[in-house]
N, C-alpha and C positions, 0 to 999 in steps of 0.2 A: 504493500500500500504506500501511496505517496504521503510524505510527512506533511506537506502543505494541506492535503485533503484531511488528514487526521486532525491537524491543528484547527482547521476551519470547522470541522464537525464538532470538536470539543467546545469551541467558542459558541456555536449555535446552541448546543445543549445547555451550557452554563448560563447563557443570557436569555434563552427562550425566545429569541427573535433573530431573524435573518438580518434585519436592519441594524440591530444593536451589535451583532457579531461582526458584520462588515465594518461598522464604525470602529470597533475595538481593534480589529486587525488592519484597518486602513486599506480595505479592499473595496472595489466597486461591488455593489450588491449583485450585479449580474455575474461577476467573476466568482463571488462566493457561492451563489446558487449553482453555477456550472460545476464547481468542485464538489459540492454536496451531491449533485446528480450523478457525477462520475463515480463517486465513492459508493453510492447506492447500487449503481450498475455493476461495479466491481464485486460488491458483497453479494449481490443476487437476491437480496431480501429488502423490504422496506425498513428504513432506519429512523424515519421521522414521521410523525403525524402532524399535518398542517391544519390549523384552524384559524378562525378570524382573530382569536386572541394571541396567536403565535404558533410555536412549534413545540412538540414534546417528543421525547424518544420512544420508539417502540421497545418491547423487551429486548430485541436484538440490538437496537440502538443504545439502550442503557448499558448492555454488556460491552459493546464496542467502546463507549465513552469511558467506562471504568478502566478498561485495558489500555485504551489510547493514552490516558493520562500517565500511566506507568511507562509506556513506551516513550512518550515525549520527554518525560523526566529523565529516563535512562539515556536517551540520545543527548540531552543537554548535559548530563553528567559526563558522558563520554567526551564531548567537546571540551568541557572544563578540564577533564583529566589529561587530554592531549596537550592542553596549554600548560598545565601545572606539573605534570609528572616529571619533567626534566628539571624541576626546581625543588630544592629542599626547604625553601622558605615556607613557613606556616603563615599564610595570608588568606585573604578572601573573607567570605561571609558564611556563617553557619545558621541553618534553620533548626531550632531546637523546639521540641514539643514535650510537655510534662503533664502528668495528671494533676488535676486540681487538688490542693490539700497538702502538698509537700511542705514541710516546715520552712518558713521564709529564711530563717537563719542558716539552715543547711544549704539552701539554694544560693544565698548571697555569698557564703563561704566558697562554694564551688565556682561560681562565676568570677569571684575575685581571684581565685587561684588560676583560672584560665586566662584572665586578663594579665596577671603578672607573668605567667609562663609564656604567653603568646601575645605580645602587645600589638602586633599587626593584624590580629584576627578580630573581626566584628561578629556579632551574633544577634539573632532575633529569637526571643523566647515566647512561645505560645502555650497557654494552658488549655487543656481540653478535658471534658468529662470522659472522653474515650480516645486516648492517644492512638490506639491501634487503628482507628478509623482515619488517622491523618498520616500514616506511615508513608504513603506514596508522595507526600510533599515535604518530608523532613529529611535532614541530614543525620540527626541524632535524636532518638526518642527514648523517653523513660516511660515505663508502663508497669502496671501491676498484672501479674500472671505467672502461673507455675511453669509454663512451657514457652519455648521460643516461638516467635511469630511465624506463621506459614509464609512461604515465598523465599525470595533471595535476600535473606537478612543474616547478619552476624550479630549475636546477642550474648550478653554475659549477665550473670546474676550479681546484683549489687548488694542487696540486703534482705534479710528475712525478719518478719515481725509476727506478732501473735494477735489475731483478731479476738478480742476478749471484752467482757463486760467490766466496767470500772465506775467508781464513784469516789468522791472525796470522803475523808474520814468524818468530817463534820456532817455531811449528808447521812452517812450510815449511822452515826450516833443519834441523829434526830429521828430518822425514819425506820431504822432497823436494817439489818443485813439480810437480804433474801437468801433462804437456804434451799429453795426448790423453784422449779419453773412456775409452779402455781403461785408461790409467794411473789415471784417477779411481776406478776400481773398487777399488783397493787402499787407499782412504782412507775413514774413517768419514764419513758425510754426514748432515747435519741440514737439512731443507728447509722452505720456507714454502709453504703452500697458500692461494691467494687465496680470501678468503671468498666463499661462494656458488658455488664451482666444485668440480669433482671431478678436477681436473688431477692426473695421477699420473706423467707423464713429465717428463724433464729438458728445459726449454724451450731450443731452439737458436735462434741468430740468424737462421737461414733460415726460421723459422716452423714447423718440424717439432719433434718430440719424440723423445728417446732414452730407452730403458728405464733405470730407476734403482731401487736398493734402499736407501733411507735407513734409518738406525736410529731416526730420529725425524722426525715430521712435525707441524706445527702452523700455525694461522692467526695466532699471536702472533709478529709480526716482531721486536718488541723483545726477547722472550725468546731468539730465535735469535741476535740480536746479542750478547746477554749470554753465551750458550753459546759462540759463536765467539770471544769475547774471552778465554775461559778457555784457549785454545790447545790444545784436545783434538781438534778435528775441522775439516772444511771445511763451511761453511754456505752455503745458497742462500737469500738474503733480499733484500728491497728495500734499495737503498743510495742515500743522499744525503749528500754530504760535509758539507753544512751541518747536517743533523740528527745525523750521527755526532759532530761536534764539540760540539754542544749536549748530547748524552747523556753525554759524558765517558768513553766506553768505550775500551778499548785499541784502537788503530787496526789495521785488517786490510788485507791485500794482496789485490787482485783475482786471480782464477784463471780461466784459459781464457776470457777475455772475447772472444776472436776466434771462439769456438765456441758459448758458452753465454750466454744472457741475452735479456731482452725488457723492454719498457717497462711501468711500472706507474703508473697515474693515480689520484690521490686527489681525490674530488669532494665538494662540499657541495650539499645539496638541501633545498628547503622545498616543502611543498604549495602549489600555486597558489592553492588556496582560502584559505590562511592568509597569503598574501604581503602583504595590505593591513593586517594587524594591526600596530599600532605596535611591539610587542615583537619580532615576527618580521622586519618590514621593517628595523628599526633594526640588529639583529644581522647580518642578511644584508648590509645596506649597509656596515656597518663592515668586514666581511670582504672585500667586493668592493673597497672603497676601499683596503684594505691591500695587495691583490694587483694594484691598478691596473686594475680592471675597472669598467665603468659601473655606477652605483648605480640603484636602482629609484625611479621617481617615485611620486606619490600614487596612481596607478592600478595599481601593481604591475608596471609595464613598465620595461625597461631604458632609462635615459636615453641620449640620443645624445651 
C-alpha cells in the first residue's frame, strides 16, 4: 500500500471529514478523494461510509486505520533511526505515557534524573487511564500489568506492590477494625480500578472476587492514598512501604490482609522498532541499570 494513501485515510478517519482531512494534510480535496478511492480499490472492500454528516469507517476501515497508525509510526521511527543511528548523542524528543496515580515525587525524581543525565533530551509526559491503549504513539510507556504487552515491544518489570485494604489508625480506633467481609460492609470504601480493566469485585487472596459497593472508584492510586490519609474511610489501593514513605502521607494500617489482596506489577515498555534509537536505548538502559537488570546492546538485545 502507498504511504500517502494510508496517511490520507488515517486523517479522514480521525477528522471524520474529507474537507477537514484535506485541510490538515494541505491536499486538494479532489486529490485526497482520489487517494481514498484508490486505496478502497486496492483493498477490494468498502473502507468508509459516507453520509451528509461526514464519513465513518466500516469495520474493515476501522481495522485498517488501527494498523495504519502503527505502520506510519514505524516508518517514521525508521527514518528517525536512519538519521540518528550513526550518532551516539542522546538528543531528540521522547513521548512518555504513564498511568494516572503514580506518586508525583517519584515521577519528579525520575524526570530530574533524566534531565541531569541527558541534558539535550526533551520529553512530553502524558497521563492516561489506560496507557496500553496509547502504546502505538509512545516512545516509553509505564503501565500496570502482570504480562508484557502483545506486539513488538520490549518491556521490563519495575516494581511490585500489594493491592490491599488500608485505613488510618485513628479511623480504626473510632470505627473499629473489620474482621470479616460482612463487617467490611459497615465501612465506607474507596477502591482502585486497575487501568485497562473493568474489575468490579473485591479481589480475594484465593483469586476469586467478592461483591462490593464502594462510594468511590478511580484509577488514580495516589488520590486514594490521599483520601485514606484523611481518616474518613477504608481504601483499597496498591501499597508499597517505600513509596508510602516517599509520599509523606499519614501512615495507614492494613485491613483483612488474610482475606483481601493481590499483587500489582508496574512495567516499563518501549517499541522494539525504536529500541536502537540512542534516546530510547539510553533511557531504557538507565532504568534497567537502576533496577539491576541487563542493559541493551547496540542491536537492541539484552546483554548477558
